[in-house]
MISEKE-107072 format. One record per residue (C-alpha): x, y, z; residue in one letter. Coordinates in steps of 0.001 Angstrom, whole numbers, padded with zeros to 6 digits, always signed. Layout:
N
XYZA
...
This chain:
291
-011468-007823-015040X
-007737-007255-014626X
-005984-003911-014258X
-004244-004651-017553X
-007673-004809-019223X
-008813-001707-017350X
-005727+000112-018592X
-006659-000770-022180X
-010192+000554-021617X
-008938+003858-020203X
-006406+004368-022999X
-009037+003644-025639X
-011449+006062-023965X
-008831+008806-023842X
-007957+008204-027481X
-011553+008275-028704X
-013229+010950-026581X
-013643+014584-027541X
-014579+015484-023957X
-011485+016261-021834X
-013633+016200-018668X
-015092+012749-019425X
-013698+011139-016257X
-015150+013882-014057X
-018551+013454-015694X
-018461+009654-015496X
-017469+009706-011825X
-020305+012098-011114X
-022786+009431-012269X
-021470+006846-009812X
-024136+007079-007129X
-023703+004940-004037X
-026478+002553-005125X
-024522+001737-008316X
-022125-000274-006114X
-024602-003008-005234X
-024534-004458-001721X
-021335-002564-000963X
-023143+000699-001700X
-026221-000218+000305X
-024008-001137+003258X
-022421+002319+003064X
-025804+004008+002774X
-027188+002120+005785X
-024197+002970+008026X
-024952+004783+011250X
-022818+007832+010435X
-020124+009105+008083X
-017503+007807+010527X
-019066+004324+010332X
-019113+004512+006540X
-015414+005445+006505X
-014550+002461+008698X
-016530+000202+006375X
-014904+001592+003222X
-011412+001335+004723X
-011854-002425+005030X
-014039-003384+002088X
-013220-000957-000744X
-011014-003601-002474X
-014108-005682-003291X
-015091-003017-005826X
-011866-003284-007845X
-011142+000431-007399X
-008935+002505-009696X
-007242+004086-006678X
-006080+003187-003212X
-007772+005583-000815X
-007387+006515+002830X
-008872+008953+005326X
-006704+011110+007571X
-007908+013472+010291X
-006011+016660+011074X
-007839+018513+013817X
-011080+019874+012410X
-010264+018758+008863X
-010631+015358+007202X
-008615+014363+004153X
-009774+011742+001642X
-006508+010909-000103X
-006063+008659-003115X
-003307+007187-005282X
-003929+005285-008547X
-003262+001573-008092X
-002007+000746-011576X
-000825+004114-012909X
+002012+005574-010795X
+003068+008473-013046X
+001240+011777-012308X
+002401+013120-015672X
+000420+010505-017629X
-003187+010919-018788X
-004233+007561-017338X
-003110+008671-013855X
-005208+011823-014152X
-008181+009867-015511X
-008150+007505-012516X
-007918+010410-010046X
-010617+012487-011739X
-013018+009538-011828X
-012326+008533-008219X
-012626+012056-006775X
-015775+012811-008728X
-017359+009505-007675X
-016409+010148-004051X
-018053+013575-004254X
-021299+012040-005531X
-021296+009222-002985X
-020567+011563-000067X
-023593+013671-000933X
-025727+010549-001379X
-024811+009410+002132X
-024592+012675+004083X
-027161+014706+002150X
-027129+017321-000634X
-025903+020003+001771X
-022562+018194+002135X
-019665+020252+000789X
-015940+019753+000325X
-013683+022570+001498X
-010974+022080-001126X
-009554+019693-003702X
-005794+019081-004027X
-004244+017432-007103X
-000727+016038-007490X
-000389+017147-011105X
-000319+020374-013074X
-003557+022067-014090X
-004960+020518-017297X
-006633+022526-020029X
-010048+021680-018619X
-009174+022905-015096X
-012351+025020-015001X
-014400+021813-015144X
-013017+020933-011689X
-014436+024154-010239X
-017808+023478-011821X
-017798+019880-010570X
-016684+020349-006966X
-017804+023906-006201X
-014781+024621-003972X
-011160+025825-004321X
-009063+023479-006488X
-005266+023502-006168X
-002957+021736-008601X
+000692+020777-008164X
+000170+019578-004588X
+001882+016714-002753X
-001140+014396-002934X
-004627+013944-004399X
-007057+014941-001669X
-010608+015959-000918X
-010858+018090+002236X
-014000+018406+004348X
-015023+019380+007881X
-014520+016624+010456X
-017806+017687+012067X
-019583+015617+009406X
-018199+012415+010913X
-020630+012265+013801X
-023778+013249+011962X
-026197+010291+011735X
-027295+009051+008318X
-031009+009347+007601X
-031061+005852+006023X
-029146+004115+008812X
-030303+000505+009151X
-028271-001967+011287X
-029880-005036+009677X
-029152-003953+006086X
-025671-002843+007058X
-024877-006190+008690X
-026101-008103+005615X
-023917-005992+003328X
-020920-006396+005604X
-021318-010186+005643X
-021370-010371+001845X
-018397-008021+001505X
-016420-010066+004033X
-016848-013152+001839X
-015803-011257-001290X
-012785-009774+000475X
-011630-013235+001553X
-011835-014412-002072X
-009823-011422-003293X
-007135-011732-000635X
-006769-015419-001418X
-006635-014923-005173X
-004063-012183-005769X
-001866-014806-007372X
+001858-015222-007659X
+002255-011817-009315X
+000858-010075-006251X
+003028-012144-003931X
+006186-011217-005864X
+005208-007545-006027X
+004679-007428-002266X
+008031-009149-001677X
+009845-006585-003831X
+008136-003617-002196X
+008782-004912+001313X
+012546-004664+000731X
+013092-001791-001727X
+016636-001735-003016X
+016923-005521-003037X
+015928-006863-006441X
+016742-010570-006633X
+017080-012517-009844X
+014203-014714-010913X
+016161-017701-009623X
+016643-016088-006206X
+012966-015133-006033X
+012013-018697-006946X
+014137-020025-004074X
+012504-017558-001696X
+009068-018818-002757X
+010159-022479-002696X
+009555-022873-006432X
+011624-024073-009335X
+012440-021124-011657X
+010645-022838-014565X
+007542-023324-012400X
+007619-019664-011358X
+007842-018541-014987X
+005012-020841-016056X
+002696-019645-013296X
+003410-016002-014070X
+002799-016653-017751X
-000558-018209-016874X
-001415-014973-015025X
-000428-012917-018080X
+002711-011582-016430X
+006474-012031-016299X
+009064-011459-013588X
+010914-008794-015581X
+007646-006849-016069X
+006824-006946-012347X
+010360-005854-011477X
+010256-002989-014000X
+006901-001785-012640X
+008116-001822-009026X
+011270+000069-009969X
+009240+002670-011849X
+006872+003210-008927X
+009732+003587-006470X
+011660+005909-008790X
+008712+008271-009183X
+008050+008216-005434X
+011699+008998-004609X
+011884+011819-007169X
+008646+013449-006062X
+008820+012943-002305X
+012438+012774-001160X
+015640+014860-001422X
+017586+011835-002702X
+020024+012601-005530X
+019840+010801-008868X
+022939+008847-007841X
+021302+007760-004579X
+018135+006670-006374X
+020127+004810-009023X
+021964+002907-006309X
+018753+002204-004394X
+017093+000793-007513X
+020047-001388-008474X
+021527+000636-011356X
+025262+000935-011796X
+025150+004741-012144X
+022838+007729-012559X
+023141+007644-016361X
+021685+004142-016555X
+018901+005207-014222X
+018075+008215-016428X
+017994+006012-019530X
+015649+003542-017818X
+013371+006347-016615X
+013183+007807-020114X
+012304+004369-021501X
+009518+003842-018921X
+008022+007316-019161X
+008295+008113-022847X
+011296+010418-022637X
+010838+012244-019322X
+013822+013152-017126X
+014284+013127-013335X
+013954+016922-013375X
+010495+016650-014945X
+009298+014650-011945X
+011012+016831-009376X
+009338+019925-010866X
+006005+018100-011030X
């Protein structure tokens, strides 16, 4: 199932539901055993620290909605996530992906570490929605909106506590299966993924399709045909990368609109503003800086 298909599912769900907290509720039902062998490998880890190491390597086999990472800061651990396909924090689909991922992580953490496990705080990189109270009911801890990142905070002391269902044999079997799946995924990201990585590795340099074809040792017509077979096009990949970088620069750096326009290959700030409005449905650079 592609992220393009997943996007259609999420947009349909948002259009049809009467429950604004649907993603929080759905994520809350995602117990660790719902993830098959991946989940059982997590559950049979020796400790929370072991489970984190496992998830850091093998989470991609589950086709997640977000890219997640763990960061330790003294006595505090941060589980931080960023939607993979939806880069705009002002869009409903971004919030849906974050709500589902955080709620699922909350359920899975308690499955693995026990019902007494608690998060210290939840940070969200978007403004408080109308159903903000549902976050308090779901997580049972302080919830802060308008932060720099989407995070779950918990005590680092949990890392070394052994899991009651630790089982080296089951864990090794799950790891072996996930290693095979990960190899398949890494080998099958396709030409679209290769082009996206190339563009992100050198932000500010956006070659023409002909130049990209030369870099990949392909004829331009062959590149276009292969992208078409993957349901993509070079201009769409380029537009998506530019949008992601633009939002990141506006939210996380002091760069001026002129600097960002130049970095993204626009002739001036006005053209950049027009492109941003076209991508985002009419939003301005100031909207993202305030967000």
